[in-house]
C-alpha positions in Angstrom: 16.5 -7.5 -11.2 13.2 -6.0 -12.3 11.4 -9.1 -11.1 13.1 -8.8 -7.7 11.9 -5.2 -7.2 8.4 -6.2 -8.4 8.4 -8.8 -5.7 9.6 -6.7 -2.7 8.1 -3.3 -3.5 4.4 -2.7 -3.0 2.2 -2.7 -6.1 0.9 0.5 -7.7 -2.6 -0.4 -6.5 -1.4 -0.6 -2.9 0.4 2.7 -3.2 -2.6 4.4 -4.8 -4.8 3.1 -2.0 -2.2 4.5 0.4 -2.0 7.9 -1.3 -5.8 8.0 -1.9 -7.7 8.4 -5.0 -7.2 12.1 -5.3 -6.7 12.7 -9.0 -4.4 15.6 -8.8 -2.1 13.9 -6.3 -2.0 10.7 -8.3 -1.3 12.6 -11.5 1.5 14.6 -9.9 3.2 11.6 -8.3 2.9 9.5 -11.4 4.3 12.2 -13.6 7.2 12.7 -11.1 8.2 9.0 -11.4 7.2 8.4 -7.8 5.8 5.0 -8.6 8.3 4.2 -11.4 10.0 0.9 -11.6 12.4 1.6 -14.5 16.1 1.4 -13.9 16.9 5.2 -13.8 13.9 6.0 -11.5 14.9 3.1 -9.2 18.5 4.2 -9.2 17.5 7.8 -8.3 15.3 6.3 -5.5 18.3 4.3 -4.2 20.3 7.5 -4.3 17.7 9.5 -2.4 17.3 6.7 0.2 21.0 6.6 0.9 21.2 10.4 1.1 18.4 10.7 3.6 19.2 7.5 5.4 22.7 8.5 6.1 21.9 12.0 7.5 20.6 12.7 11.0 17.1 13.5 9.9 15.2 11.1 12.2 11.6 12.1 12.4 11.8 14.0 9.1 13.0 11.2 6.8 9.8 10.3 5.1 8.7 13.9 4.3 12.2 14.7 3.0 12.2 11.5 0.9 8.8 12.4 -0.6 10.0 15.9 -1.4 13.3 14.7 -2.9 11.6 11.9 -4.8 9.2 14.3 -6.4 11.9 16.8 -7.2 14.4 14.3 -8.6 11.7 12.1 -10.3 12.8 9.1 -8.1 11.0 6.0 -6.9 9.7 6.5 -3.4 9.4 2.8 -2.6 13.0 2.2 -3.5 14.1 5.3 -1.5 12.1 4.1 1.5 13.5 0.6 1.5 17.1 1.8 1.1 16.7 4.5 3.8 16.6 1.7 6.4 20.4 1.6 6.2 20.0 3.7 9.3 17.7 1.8 11.6 17.5 1.6 15.4 20.4 -0.9 15.4 22.8 1.1 13.2 21.8 4.7 14.1 24.2 5.0 17.1 27.3 3.7 15.4 26.5 5.8 12.3 26.0 9.0 14.3 29.2 8.3 16.2 31.1 7.9 12.9 29.5 11.0 11.5 30.5 13.0 14.5 34.1 11.8 14.5 34.4 12.3 10.7 33.0 15.9 11.0 35.3 16.7 13.9 38.4 15.2 12.2 37.8 17.1 8.9 36.3 20.4 10.1 37.6 20.6 13.7 40.6 22.8 13.2 39.3 24.4 10.0 36.3 25.9 11.6 38.2 26.8 14.8 35.2 26.8 17.0 35.9 27.0 20.7 32.5 26.4 22.4 31.8 27.7 25.9 29.3 25.9 28.1 27.2 22.9 27.6 24.9 24.5 25.0 27.9 25.6 22.9 29.5 22.2 23.1 26.2 20.6 22.0 25.8 23.0 19.1 29.4 22.3 18.0 28.9 18.5 18.2 25.7 18.8 16.2 27.5 20.8 13.6 30.2 18.2 13.3 27.5 15.5 13.1 25.7 17.2 10.3 28.9 18.0 8.3 30.3 14.5 8.9 27.1 12.9 7.7 27.1 14.9 4.5 30.7 13.9 3.9 29.6 10.3 4.0 26.0 10.5 2.6 26.8 12.5 -0.6 29.4 10.1 -2.0 27.3 7.1 -0.8 24.3 8.4 -2.7 26.3 9.0 -5.8 28.0 5.6 -5.6 24.6 3.9 -4.9 23.2 5.4 -8.0 26.0 4.2 -10.3 26.3 0.8 -8.5 22.6 0.2 -8.9 22.8 1.0 -12.7 25.9 -1.3 -13.0 24.1 -4.1 -11.1 21.1 -3.7 -13.3 23.2 -3.8 -16.4 25.0 -7.0 -15.2 21.7 -8.7 -14.4 20.4 -7.9 -17.9 23.7 -9.2 -19.5 23.6 -12.3 -17.4 19.9 -13.0 -18.2 20.6 -12.3 -21.9 23.6 -14.7 -22.0 21.8 -17.4 -20.1 19.1 -17.4 -22.8 21.7 -18.1 -25.3 21.8 -14.7 -27.0 24.8 -12.6 -27.7 25.6 -9.3 -26.1 22.7 -6.7 -26.3 
């Protein structure tokens, strides 16, 4: 699995060229695990990518991912790749599902009766945001543990294919 991520993610040299050669920035991002390719850093990156990708944050996704990756010591390249779960083809169905989920769960509980077009738009936006969080938070948590489990299975499979016992 490590080889797979080495193949699809950009190299540290490319990322450094992208960030620039500013020593403070490089030190901060390296210390925060921003460029990390170990299993826990990648798993946190997957989690951040799912969380941001499954929320209606179009236009702010990359700055939010950078901030969360630094705060959570997560891999930004992994988060960026996974955040494409919401792309131009899937955004409309996802947002529709978020809105319906938020309305179904919080519709009667909030008891909002909007008046006018602006009130209706604000209510639907609230349902969209709440519904996306209901889907994104469990998906991010599940993505973290599924990634760690898949990593573990790939290590076990590689170990056994070499003829070794269990690690």
